[in-house]
C-alpha positions in Angstrom: -16.2 66.9 0.1 -15.3 65.9 3.6 -17.5 67.2 6.4 -15.9 69.4 9.0 -16.0 66.6 11.5 -14.3 64.3 9.0 -11.5 66.9 8.8 -11.2 67.1 12.5 -11.1 63.4 12.9 -8.3 63.2 10.4 -6.2 65.5 12.6 -7.3 64.0 16.0 -3.8 62.7 16.7 -2.6 66.3 16.7 -4.9 67.2 19.5 -4.8 64.0 21.6 -5.5 65.1 25.1 -2.5 63.3 26.4 -0.1 65.1 24.1 1.2 68.6 25.0 3.5 69.3 22.0 1.3 70.8 19.3 -0.9 73.9 19.6 -3.6 72.9 17.3 -5.5 75.6 15.5 -8.9 73.9 15.1 -10.2 77.2 13.7 -8.2 76.7 10.5 -9.4 73.2 10.0 -13.2 73.8 10.3 -13.6 77.2 8.8 -14.3 78.1 5.2 -13.3 81.7 4.5 -14.0 82.5 8.2 -17.7 81.5 7.8 -19.0 79.2 10.5 -22.1 77.0 10.2 -24.5 75.7 12.8 -23.5 72.2 13.8 -26.3 71.5 16.2 -26.5 71.5 19.9 -29.0 72.8 22.5 -29.0 76.4 23.5 -28.2 76.8 27.2 -27.9 79.7 29.6 -25.5 80.3 32.4 -25.0 83.3 34.8 -21.4 84.5 35.5 -20.5 87.7 37.2 -24.2 88.8 37.0 -24.1 88.3 33.2 -26.7 86.1 31.6 -24.8 84.3 28.9 -26.4 82.1 26.2 -24.2 79.5 24.5 -24.4 76.2 22.5 -22.5 73.1 23.3 -21.8 70.8 20.4 -20.6 67.3 20.8 -18.5 65.2 18.5 -19.5 61.6 19.2 -17.7 60.2 16.1 -14.3 59.7 17.8 -13.5 56.9 20.2 -10.9 58.9 22.2 -11.9 62.5 22.0 -14.9 64.6 22.8 -14.7 68.0 21.2 -17.0 70.8 22.3 -17.4 74.1 20.4 -18.8 77.0 22.4 -20.8 79.2 20.0 -23.6 81.7 20.1 -26.3 80.9 17.5 -23.7 78.8 15.6 -22.1 81.8 14.0 -18.7 82.0 15.9 -16.3 79.6 17.5 -15.5 81.0 20.9 -13.6 78.1 22.6 -12.8 74.4 22.5 -12.8 72.1 25.4 -11.3 68.6 25.0 -12.5 65.8 27.2 -10.5 62.6 27.8 -13.0 59.8 27.7 -10.6 57.5 29.6 -10.2 60.1 32.4 -13.5 61.8 32.9 -12.0 64.1 35.6 -9.7 66.1 33.3 -10.2 68.5 30.4 -8.0 70.6 28.2 -8.8 74.2 27.0 -7.6 73.9 23.4 -8.5 77.3 22.1 -10.0 80.5 23.5 -11.3 83.2 21.2 -12.5 86.6 22.3 -14.8 87.6 19.5 -17.2 90.4 20.3 -20.2 88.2 19.7 -19.2 85.1 21.5 -21.9 85.5 24.1 -24.9 87.6 25.0 -24.4 89.6 28.2 -26.6 91.8 30.3 -23.7 94.0 31.0 -22.1 96.1 28.2 -18.3 96.6 27.6 -17.3 93.4 29.4 -13.9 91.8 28.7 -14.8 89.1 26.3 -11.7 86.9 26.7 -12.1 86.8 30.4 -15.8 86.0 30.2 -15.2 83.1 27.7 -12.6 81.5 30.1 -15.0 81.8 33.0 -17.8 80.3 31.0 -15.5 77.3 30.0 -14.5 76.8 33.6 -18.1 76.8 34.8 -19.0 74.2 32.1 -16.2 72.0 33.3 -17.5 72.3 36.9 -21.0 71.3 35.7 -19.4 68.2 34.1 -17.6 67.3 37.3 -14.2 68.0 35.9 -11.6 68.2 38.6 -8.5 69.4 36.6 -8.2 71.7 33.6 -5.0 71.8 31.5 -4.0 74.3 28.9 -1.0 75.6 26.9 -0.6 79.4 27.2 -0.3 80.8 23.7 -2.4 83.8 24.4 -1.9 87.0 22.4 -3.3 90.5 22.6 -4.2 92.6 19.6 -3.8 96.4 19.8 -4.8 97.9 16.4 -2.9 95.8 13.9 -0.2 94.7 16.3 0.0 91.5 18.2 1.7 91.1 21.6 2.8 88.0 23.5 0.4 88.0 26.4 2.6 86.1 28.8 5.2 88.9 28.5 2.8 91.8 28.2 0.5 90.8 30.9 3.3 90.0 33.3 4.6 93.6 32.7 1.3 95.3 33.3 -0.2 93.0 36.0 2.7 91.0 37.4 1.7 87.6 36.2 0.6 85.8 33.0 -3.0 86.1 31.7 -4.4 82.7 32.8 -3.1 83.1 36.4 -5.9 85.5 37.1 -8.3 82.5 36.9 -6.3 80.5 39.4 -4.2 78.5 36.9 -0.8 77.4 38.0 2.3 76.8 35.9 3.4 73.1 35.7 7.0 73.9 36.7 7.7 77.7 36.7 5.6 78.9 39.6 8.7 80.1 41.4 9.6 82.3 38.4 6.0 83.7 38.3 6.3 84.6 42.0 9.7 86.2 41.5 8.5 88.3 38.6 5.5 89.4 40.6 7.7 90.6 43.5 10.0 92.5 41.1 7.1 94.7 40.1 5.0 94.7 43.2 4.6 98.2 44.6 7.3 99.6 42.2 7.1 103.0 40.6 8.7 104.4 37.4 11.4 106.2 39.5 12.5 102.8 41.0 14.0 101.8 37.6 16.8 103.2 35.5 15.9 105.3 32.4 17.5 102.9 30.0 14.8 100.3 30.9 12.4 102.2 28.6 14.9 102.1 25.6 13.2 104.5 23.2 13.9 108.2 23.6 10.2 109.2 23.6 9.5 106.6 26.3 12.4 107.8 28.4 11.1 111.3 28.2 7.7 110.1 29.3 9.2 108.2 32.2 10.7 111.5 33.5 7.2 113.0 33.5 5.7 110.1 35.3 8.2 109.2 38.0 5.6 108.5 40.7 3.3 106.4 38.5 3.1 102.6 39.1 5.5 100.8 36.8 2.8 98.4 35.6 0.4 101.3 34.9 3.1 103.2 33.0 4.0 100.2 30.8 0.4 99.9 29.9 0.3 103.6 29.1 3.3 103.2 26.8 1.5 100.4 24.9 -1.4 102.8 24.1 0.8 105.9 23.7 2.6 104.4 20.6 1.9 100.7 19.9 4.3 100.8 16.9 7.3 101.7 19.1 6.1 99.5 22.0 5.9 96.4 19.8 9.5 96.8 18.9 10.8 97.3 22.4 8.5 95.6 24.9 10.5 92.3 25.0 13.7 94.2 25.5 12.0 96.2 28.3 11.0 92.9 29.9 14.6 91.8 30.0 15.8 95.2 31.4 13.2 95.1 34.1 15.0 91.8 35.1 11.9 89.8 34.7 12.7 86.1 34.2 11.7 84.1 31.1 8.7 81.8 31.6 9.9 78.7 29.7 7.0 76.4 30.4 3.7 77.3 28.7 1.7 74.5 30.4 -0.8 75.4 33.1 -3.3 73.6 35.3 -6.3 74.5 37.4 -7.8 72.2 40.0 -11.5 72.8 40.6 
C-alpha cells in the first residue's frame, strides 16, 4: 500500500506552486475515513493575540520542487497546508485552511478558529522570511448543515471577502471590493427597497428593523432561518447591487 506521502507525490503536479488552476483537496488524498496519523515533526509554540498556541510542522523532503507543511496539533487533525516554492524562497501558498475545533490549544476560550489558523500560518511564513503569500479563496461557512459561499456571505455582513481582514488583496478585483464596501458602508435596512429581502418573512422582519445596520440585519437573517437564507442570499447579493468578485486569487505582502 502506498504511503500517504507517496500518494501526495503522485498528485504533486496538481498542486504545483506556480499553477493557480486547481483547488487541490489534500485532505481527501491523505485521510483514511477521516482518521489522521502522526507523521512526525517537532512540537512548537507561538503566541498570537495573547493565545499560546501549540502546533506541529511536518516537512515533506521527498519532492524536488515542493515543500508541504501540515499544521497539526498532536498529529490528530490537519489544520492547514502551506506550500513553499523551493526555487523562490520568498513566496508561499496557503493551499488549505481548516477550522476544526481542536486545531490548536489556546489560553482563551471561544476564539474564532478559522481566523486563528490563518494568523498562525502567516506568523510561520514570517518566521521563514516569506515576503509574499498567495491563495485561492474557496472559503465556505457552515451554519448547521448548510454551506454558504464565504466571499458572498462575508461581503454582505462585513463589506469585504473573508481573507481581506488579514490584509490580503485581490489580484485584479480590488476596485470591485472597494465599490462593494462603499455600497454597504453606513447603510441601514431602510436605505434599501423591501424586495431586496425577497422572502415574505424576511421582508416583514425588515419592516421591524428599519434602523438596523444592513450588514447586521443580513447576519441576523442567516441565523433567523438558515434554510430560507441559503435559498435567497445570492439573489439578495444581486439586489443589493453588489458586484461579482470574479477573481478568487489573493496575495499578501509581509
